[in-house]
N, C-alpha and C positions, 0 to 999 in steps of 0.2 A: 504494500500500500504506500504510494508516494503522495505525500501531503505537503503542499506549499504553505508556509507560514509567513505572514507579512503583517505590517502595521504601519505606523508613522512615528515620527520623532516623539519621544516621551510617552508612548502608549504602553510601554512595558513588554515589548516583543522578546527581548533577551530573557527577561524574568520568566515568561511563559515557556520559552524554549527550554530553559533549565528545568522547569517543572515537568515537562514531557520527558526530558532526559532521565530525571529521577524515577519516573514511572516505568522506564524500560524502553522508551522509544529511542531510535537511533537518530541523532540530530546532526545534519550536515550544514555547516555555516558557509554560505556562498561568499561572504566578505572575506572570511579567513582564507578560502581557497584563492580568491583574487589576490590577496596579499602575498601568497607564496609565488604567484606568477612574476612578482617583481624581484625575486631572489636571483642572485648571480648564477646559481646552479641551473636555472631554467633557461630554455631557448628563448622564451618570451622576453627575458631581461635584455638580451642582445637586440631583439627586434624593436623593443621600446626605445632603447638608446639610439638605434639607427634612425628611428623616426623623429625623436624629440631632441636629440643632441646630447652631448656630454655635460651640458650645463645642469642637467637634472640629477647628476651624481654628487654624492658627498665625498669627503676626503678618502673614504675606504673603497670607493668605486661602487657603492650600493646606491640604488635609486632612492632619492629623497622624496618621500610621498608628498611632503608639503610643497616642494618645488614643482613636482609634476601636477599636483592638484591646482596650483596657481595658474598653470598654463591652460588646463582643460576646463576650469571652472567657468570662465566667461567665453569660451569658444566651443560652440556646439560641434563644429566640424572636427576639431581636434579630439573632443571627447568621443565622438563616433569612431574616430581612427583608433583611439586607445582601446575602446570596447571591442573593435574588430580583431585586435590582437589577443586581448584577455579572454573574451567570451568562449572561443573554441577550446582554450586551455581549461577553463572552468568546467565546461561540458564534459570534456574527456576525463578530468579528475573525478567529477561527480559520478560518472559511469563506473570508473574503477572502484571507488569507495562502495557504491551501491552493489556491484557484483560481489565484492568480498563479504559484505553483510549478508546478502542473500544465499551465499554458499553455506554459511553457518546457520542461518535462520530463514527458512523458506517463506514464512508468513510475517516477516518483519514489518514493523511500522516505521517508515523512514520519513522524518520530518525535515524538510528543506527550509532553512531560514533564509528567505529571499527578500531583502528590503524593497526592491523595485519590481516586485512580481507583476502588479497590474500595469505599472507605467511601461514596462517592457513587453507587455502582452504575453506573459509566459504561462498563462492558465492551462493551456493545452498540454504542458509538460507534466501535469500532476493529475492524480485521480480526484483529489479534493483540495480545496483551499480554505485556509483559516485566516481571519483578520483579528488581530489583537486591537481592541477598540478602547478609546477613552474619550470622554467629551472634550471638545476643544478647550473649554475653560480650564479643565484639569491638566491638559497638555501644557497650556500656557503657564499655569501655576508650577508644575513640575520643572519646566524648563527654566523659569525665573530662579527657582531655588537651586537647581542643579548647576546651572552655568552662570549664575549671578547676573541675569539679564534684566532689562526693563521689560515692561509689558509689551511695548511696541517692538522691541528687538525679538522677543520670543514669538510674537505673532507673525513677524516677517519670516522667521525661520520655518514656521509651520506652513505658511502660505506658499512656500517654495515647492511644497510637495502636493501630490494629489489629495484632495479633501478626504479626510477619514470617513465622512458620511458616504461618499461615493464608493470607497473601498468596501465599506460595510455592505452596501447593496450588491456588490459583485461577488462576495465570498459565499462559499457553501456553508461555512460555520463562523460564528462570531464569539470571541471570548471578550466579555466586557470587563475591562480592568479599571473601571472608574471608582471602584469601592475598595474594600480591604483585601489584603493578600489572601486571607482565609477564604473569602468569597471567590476570588479568582481560582484558587487551588481546587475548590469544589467543582467549578465549571470545567477545569482542565481534566480532572479525574473522570467526570461523567463523559466528556467528549472522547477521552482516550479509550474508555471501555467500548464506546460506540464504534470508533475507528477500528479497534482490534477485531470486533465482530465482523466488520466489513471486509477485513483482510482475509477472512476465511471463506468468504462467499465467492 
């Protein structure tokens, strides 16, 4: 059972992913895989340096994520170019991890933590999708506290992403993380049981 897990900034996606992990789901973090694509040991490292130049390297010859981020953040074309190098790598690694899990556990529940699942139209890659939801006011509150931002700064960050209400409509399942962690945990346990049953059908 391949399940795509997504959310928005400050909705608590990582918290929910950890809850699923504790219950026995296999969690694959797409951001984590993307970061390994930048390592010197990977072919993708060489490709990225060829495209973006050596100015993105630090003194050890490693790709400086901040420097690379500054280049692609305001340039859609360059971001697309970077994604065209990293995406095939992520897909390949994901496949390898998935195969090794399924060899050991035929009916495994595999949760893919994918921040831009709906933005990148990746729904068809998964059997089901889950959105970790929190009301916008709660997102703002959490961001202000977590990153020491003003209300307007937090709102600006949130508005850079697809609206959480829209994501909620697109998902097969919603975990509402607007309340206590205990409440969220109960929802995760119920949903995990449901997904486990589906994996046997």
